[in-house]
N, C-alpha and C positions, 0 to 999 in steps of 0.2 A: 920550721916555724914550731914555737913552743908549746907544750902541752898546756891546758888549763891550768892544771897543779905547779908547773913551772912559772906562769904568768903570775899565780898568787903568791909564790914563793918570794919573787921581787918585792911585792906590795907588803907581806907580811915583815912586821917588826918586833913583836914578841915571840911568836909560835916559830920555833926552829924548823926551817924548811925541809929538813928531813922528814919532819914528823908526817907531813903531809904530801911528800913525794909519791908514797907507796899507797895513798888512801884508797879503802874500798869503796865503792859507791854503792851504797846500801838502798838507795832510791832514786831512780832516773827522773829527769825534769818533768815527764809526762806521767808520773804516777803519782798516787796517793796511797798512804799507808796509816791505819789506825792501829795501835797495839803498844807495846812494851817492850823494848831492847835492853839487855844486859850483857855485858862482857867482863871476864873473869880475866882477860890477859891484856897486854898493852897493845891495843889496836887503835889504827886511825880509820875513821868512817867520814864518807862525804854525804850529805844529803842535797841533792838537787829537786826534789820534788816536795809535796805537802805531806807532812807527816804530824801525827797527832797522837802522843802518848809519852810514856816515861823513856827516857835513855840514861842508862846509870853504868857508867865505866867505872866498874868496882877498882881497876888495877890500872893505873896510869890512864891512858885513853886520850886521843885526839879527836874532836868533833869539828868538821867543818861545814858550815850552813853556806851554800854557795848562793851567789847572787840569783833572785828570783825564787828562790827555796821560802817554803813557809812552814815553821815548826812551833805548833802548839804544844806546850808541856807542862806538867806541873813539878817536873823536875828533870833537870838535864845536868849531869855531874860528868866531869872529866878533868884530867890534868890541865889539857889545853883546849881553849874553845876561842875557834875564829869564825866570826860571823861577817857573812856578805850579804845576807837576805835578810827575813824577818822571823823575829822569834817573839812569841808571847809567852808570858808568865815567867817561871824562874830558872836561872842559869846560875851553877857552881862550879868555878875552875879553881882546882887546888893548885895550878901553877900560875896560869896565864890566862886572861881574856883579852881578846884583840875585836874591837869592833871597826872594820872596814868603813870606807866612806859610803858604801851603799846600803848599811845596815840599818833595820829599824827594829829597835829591841822596846817593848811593852812588859815590864815587870820588873822582877827583882833580880839585880845581877849582883852576886857574890864573888868575892876573889880572894884568894889567901895569901898570894904574894904580888903580882902583877897586873897592871890594868893599862890597856893604851886605848885610847878613842882618837880615831883619824877624824880630819876634818869633815864634817859632812853626814857624820854618822848622827842618827837620831836614837835617842834614849826617853822613854817617858817612864817614871816608875822609881825604885829605890835602889841605891847603891851601895854596898856593904864590902868593906875593906879589911884589912889585918889591923889590928888595934895598934894605935901609934902613942909612943912614949912622948907626951908633952912636957 
């Protein structure tokens, strides 16, 4: 049987599967955390529980918000952001943001290069992408 990370890797279209294969689960499903998380190396983290606070991946970084997870943040910054759960407030993906079919996002989504919204994803808020040359 495949691990949850391997199952997710099949569904992901923009986030490189290798980025989430070795994800560190920083918050299990039954847990709640308030605070601030900052990383200064290219890490991949997975959140399965309820997190309130800032997440700032200063260098690289991949954040996977699992099905059932709820993240309330005034700032979530990483190279890659893969959302299957619920996010309230601001996301900023320097490379790509991908919203899975189970995702619910209320707030501002900023992406510098790529965006992928799967059928079924729900988004309420503002979308800001790279400047297009018209």
